[in-house]
N, C-alpha and C positions, 0 to 999 in steps of 0.2 A: 355311641350315644353318650356314654359317660364323659368322654372327652369334650363333646360339643356342649354339654350342660355344665361342665366344670370350668370352661374358659370363656372369657368375654369374646365378643365379635372381633375386636381389635387383635386380641391374642391369637385367635384362630387364623386370622389373615396373616399376621406377622410370622407365624410358625409354619405357614404353608399348608393349612388344612382346609382351604376353600372347597376342594373337591369332596372332602369328607363331610363338610357341612351340607353340601348339596345332596349327597347320598342319604344322610339322615333325614333331610327335609322331604325327599322323595318317598321315604318309608312312612311318612305321615306324622312325624314329630312336629307339633305346633310351634314350639320354641325355635326349632331349626328353620321352619318355614318363614316365620316373621323375620328372622335374622337374614335369611337369603333375600327376602323382599327389600329389607333395609339396605343391604349391601348393593343390590342391583340398582336401586334408586340413586345411591351415592356414586356408584361407579359409572353407570350408563345413562343416568337421568330417566326421563319418562319413556321407557322402552316397553315393548310388548311383553317381554319376559317378566319385567318387574310388575306390570299390571296383572299378569296371569297369576303370579304368586300372591299378590295382594288380594285377588279375588278368592283364591283358595283359603287364605287366612280369614277374609271377611265372611265367607260361607261357613267357616267353623265357629263364627260368633265373636271374632276378635274386633272389638270396638275401634281400636286405634287403626287397624288395617282398613276398616270401613271408612274412617275419617280421612285417612291418607288417600284412599282411592277417590273419595268425594272431592278432595282438594285438587287432585290431578285432573279429574273430569271437569272441574270448574275453572281449569287453566290457572290455578294458583301456582306459586313457586314450587319447583321440585325440591328446593332446599327445605321448605316448610314440611312437605310430606316426608322426606327422608329423615328430618330431625325428629318428627313425631314418632316414627318407627324406632329410631336409634334410642330415643329417650325411653321408649317402652321396653327396649332390650337392656335397660340398665345403664345406658351411657349418659354422661353429663356433657356440658358444652365443650369442654376440652377434648373429651373422647370423640365427639362429633367432628371437631376440627382435625384430629389425628386420623380419623377414618377417611376424611376428604383428602388428607395429605397422602395416605396410602393409595387411594384411588387415583390421585393425580400422578403419582410416580408410576403406577401400573399402566396408566393411559399413555404416558410418554414412552415407556418401554415397549408398548404394543403398537406404537405408531398412530395413536389417536390423540393428537395434541388439543383438538377442540374440546374433548372431554376433560383434559387437564385444565384448560382455561376455566371451564365451568366449575370444576372442583375448587380451584384457587379463588374464584369469585365467591363461592359459598364460604370458604374459610375467612375471606376478608369481611364478609357480612357478619361473621361471629366475633370479629375484632379481637383475636388472640394476639399475644406477642409472637412475632415470627421466630421460628427456630432455624438452626443451621440447615436442616433438611428442607424446610419451606423456602428459604432463601435460594438454595440450589435449584429447586423446582422452578421458582420464579425466573432465575437466570436462564434456565433451559428454554422456558417459554419465550423470553425476550430474544434469545438467539434465533428462534424460528420466526418471531414477529418482525425482527429487524431485517430478515431476508425476504419479507413479504409472503411467507408461507402460512401466516396465521394472524388472526385479529385478537387483540387483547380483551375483547368482549366487555364484560361487566367488571373487570378487575379495576378498582379505583387507583388513581395516581398516587394517593397517599399511602396505600398499601405497598405499591411497587417501590416507592421511594424508601419506605421503612425497611423493606427486604434488602434493597440495595445498600442501605446504610449498615444493616446487620452484617451482610457479606463483606462489605468494605472494612468494617471494624475487625473482621477476622483475617484481613489481608488478601482477599480474592482480587486478582488483577482485573478480571472481567467486570466485577462490580465497580472498581475504581474507574474503569473505562466508560461504562454506561453512565454512571452518575456524574463523572467529570465532564463528559460531552454535554449532557443535559444541562448542567449548571453553567456551561459556557455557551449555551444556546446553539449547540452543534447537533444536528440530527444523527441518530444512530440507525443508519440504513433507512428503512421505511418508517421508523418511529420518530415522531416529532419530540422535541425536548419537553413540551408540556405534558406528554404522556408518561414521563419518567420522574419529573420533579415539579413541585408546586412553586418554587422560588429560585430563579437563577442567582448564581453567586460566582462571578468570574474568578476571583482569587482562590476560593475554595476549589472550584472546578479545575483550575490550573494545577493546583497541588495534587489533586486526585489523578489528573492525566500524567503528571510526572511519576507518581507511584505506579500507575499502570505501565508506563514505558519501562521503568526499572524492573517491572515484573515480567517483561518479555513481549508486551504488545507494541511492536515497533511502529505501528501506524500513529500512535500517540505522539511520537517525536515530531511528526510533521504538523499535527494539530498545535502542539506547543510552539513550534516555529511561527506558524501563522498568527497565533494570538500575540506573541511577543514582538513580532516584526511590524505589526500594524501600528502606524504612528499615533492614531487616536485611541488606541486600546488603553484601558486603565492599568494593564499589566505590561505595557510596552517596555521592551528592554533589548535594543538591537544586538549588543554583544552576546547576551544570553541566547537570543534567537539564532544567531549563527552557530552556536554550540549545538542547539537542538537540530538544526538543519544538517550539520555534519554527521550527527548520530543517525539521523534518518537515512542519509545517503549511504553511510557505511553498512547499514542493514539492508541495503538493496532496494530502497524505495525509489522508483523511477522518477517521480516528480521531484523528489529532493535532489537526486543526482543532476537533473537538468537545471534546477534553480541554482544549486551550488556552483555548477560549472559556468553558468551564465554570469553569476556574480563575480567569480574569480577572474573570468576572462575580461569582464569590463573594468576590473580594478587592477589588472596585471601591469606591472612596470618592469618585470624581468622574466626570463625564460622559466625559472622555477615555478612561478605562479601560472604562467601560460601552460606549461606541461600538465600541471594539476587540473587546470580548467578543462583542457581538451580531453584529459583522461576521464573526468566525470561526465562530460557531455557524450563521449563515446560509449560509456556504459549505459547511459540512458537511451541513446539511439539504438544500441543493440537490443534493448528491451522493447523496442517499438515506439519510442517517443518521437513523433514527427517534428515537434518543436526543437528538440535537441539536434535532430538531423539537419533542420534548416539552419541552425546556428553554425554547425560544422561546415556546411556548404559555403558559408561566407568567408571561410579561410582557405578555400581552394579555387584556383582558376580552372574551370571546366574545359576539357579539350573539345575540339570540333568533332563532328561525327564521322570522320573518314577512317573508321577502324580497319576496314579491309586494306586500304592503301598503307596504313601504318604497319599492319602485320606483315605485309609483303616486304616492305623496306627492312623491318627488323629481322626477318628470316634471313635475308641476304647478308646483313651486317653480322648477325649472331654467329654465323658459320666461320667468320674470319676474325672478329674481335668481340667476343662475348662481354668483355668488361664495358666497352662503349655501348653495346646493345642494351645492357642492363641499365645504364644511365639514361639512355633515350626512353626506355620503357617506363622508368620511374618518373621522368619528366612529363610524359604523357598522362600517366595515371594520377600524379600528385600535383600537376599544374606548376612545375618548376620552371624558372627562367633558365636560360642557357648557362649563366654564371652559376646558378645554384646546382644545376645538374652536373656541372664540371667539378664543383666543390664537394658535394655530398659524399659521405662514406656510409653506404647502406648497412654495413655490419655494425658500425658504432652508433649510427643514428636510428636504428630500428627500435620501435617501441610496440607494445601490445595494441596501442590505439593508432599508430601511424609512424611518421618519420620526422626526425629532427635534422634540419640543415644547419650545420655548425657555422659559427661566425668566422669571417675571413677579413683580416685587417687590410688586405691589398685591394679591396674594392674602393673606388674613389668616393662614391656617395655614401654618407652614413646610413641612408635608408636601404641600401643594398647590402651592406656588410654585416648587419646584425643577424643573429640566428633566427630561425623560424620553425614553428611547429606546424606540421601539415597532417591532418587526420586522414584515416582510411575511410573512403566513402563507398567502396564496392568490393566484392569478392575478388574481382580481377586485380584491383590495386593491392589487396593483401597478398595474392599469389605473386605478383611482380616484385613486391618488397622481399618476400621470403626467398625468391629465386636470386635476386640481386645480392642479398645479404649472404647467401650460401656461397656464391661465386667469390665474393671478396674475402670471406673467411678462409676459403680454400687457397686463395692467393697469398695468404700470409699476412704479417703485420703491415698495416697501411702506412704509406709515407705521409708526413705532415703536410696537409694541403696549405697550411698557413706559410710554409716555406715558399719564397718567391720563385725559386727554380722549379720546384715541383708543380706549383700552380701554372707556370708558363708552359711546362711540358704537357700538362693535361689539356690546356687550351689548344695547343698546337695539334695534339693527337686527335682531339674532338673535331677540330676544323678540317683536318685531313680526311677523316672518315666522312664527314658531311659533304665535303667537296667531291670525293671519289664516288660516292653513291648518289649524288645529286639530291640530297635530302632537302626538302623544303622546311625551313626552320619552324614555320607555324604549325607543321604537322605534329611536332613534339614539344616545342618550347612555348611557355606562356609569354604573351606580349603584354607587358604591364609596366606602368610607370613606377619609379621608386617611391613616390608618395602613396600610391595605391598599395604597393607591397608593404609599406610601413603600417598602413591601417590594418592589413590582414594579419599582422602579428598580434593583434589584440590590444587591450588597454583602453584608455579614455577616448582616443580618436575612433577606435573601432566601435565602442559603445555609442558614441554620438552618431556615427554613420548608420548604425543598426537600431536606432531608437525604437521604431515601431515594432520590429521583431522582438527586441528585448522586452518591451512592455508586455507583449503577449506571452512570452516565456515566463515572466516573473509574476504575472497577475494571478490572484486568487479572488475571484469575484463571486464564487458560489459559497453557500453556507455549509456545504458538506465538509469542508476542511476548516474554515476559519471561524465559523459561528457568526451570529448577527452583528455583534459589536465590532469585530475585526473586519468583517466584510463591508460594513458601512464606512470604514476608514479608507476604502478604495484600494487600488492595486499597491502591492509592495514596491517601494521605490529603490532603485539601485543607487547606492552612495558611491559615486565614482571619484577616485583620486585624480586630480588634474595634473599630477606630475607626469612628465614625459618618461618613456621607458628608459631604464637604466642602461647606460653605455659606459664602457671603460674610457680611460683618459686618452687612449690611442685613437678613439673615434673622433 
């Protein structure tokens, strides 16, 4: 009893003596009873337990308890009733705000977020300056509300913005992210920007998004890309937008990988850029991005559906000439022409994302002799590439296919096998013109031929990523270099 009478209600709660306070109240101590009633009103609102303790206090002649009970019965604010009791217990306005903060924290820890919202709403009504703890509580509530698990209730936007600014000033990446998105008119999950800030400010919001991205919130990189890539945005900066896109892609953001791959493939004028483009698109496709898969499919000539017949022929050839069998298998799964299948070195051309067919200067047409990057589109294609690569690695160092004698020997060997086993060329080799093959190498001509698919892959028409101003600028445009793909002088 001495402990209860010697400490304030706030001190009892902070030191973990809530159970002791209840025991003393049950024993009949009037001061403990009024404190328990005040705490229950703050913590749980208008509950049966709180009214029961108020009735006990009122029956004992406590005027404030009677007034608080009357306020609840007349459907007045719980905040008014709890404040009356807290003031009677010796608390001032700041103490009441701290009591509500303690109650909000306990509510969150107990899985009762709606009580936490009510407590924060009461604090906002008292209009104190937000503390670090209050800002943390508000951020926890926003996490739940953005996921659609909670409503912000009576918490005013001005209070939320003040708390976010307070946490942002302390360097909290989550606060940067919430406030930055709101100022850029970007929703935070289920939360509209107007619920978090009173006034948008695109430049300030962009700066806050950059701080949140540096703080480890990788999603912010893609927001920054969308804002800076939109041509009509007041913060438009295409070179900086590309930097943000690359950062988002490197951190595993699927949409960023798809967009970066599409941009690089449309701009590609050499194999280095083409390989990078296909690599990014492959990563996005492996993560389930159907748009990226669609772009990769434009680089491969799909075989016909005669799988059983092809397997039968390959089984027969494999037992006698596994090297030729591996080339035929690669041709079928990767859509290679007969010349490409004869030229390719599976061990040297193998990549994590697919196969590189090297350049051969002995092809007559320039469109046929340039190198080509062919992506993996199926598990069967990956298995065939690993098998072919292992066979050629075991066979030792490869001969230089660019050597005319080696090239002619390979052609003759392939023709002998095809003739001996009565292989129908269309069963394995892609039938495609040199012009179509050139387009499939990527670059400006490929981008032109796939304009509709590219537009879909590059578009950001929703406000979830780009915000209102950027979204109103329309889809992000692909800046295509109209230079032809780079070829050596021998071409």
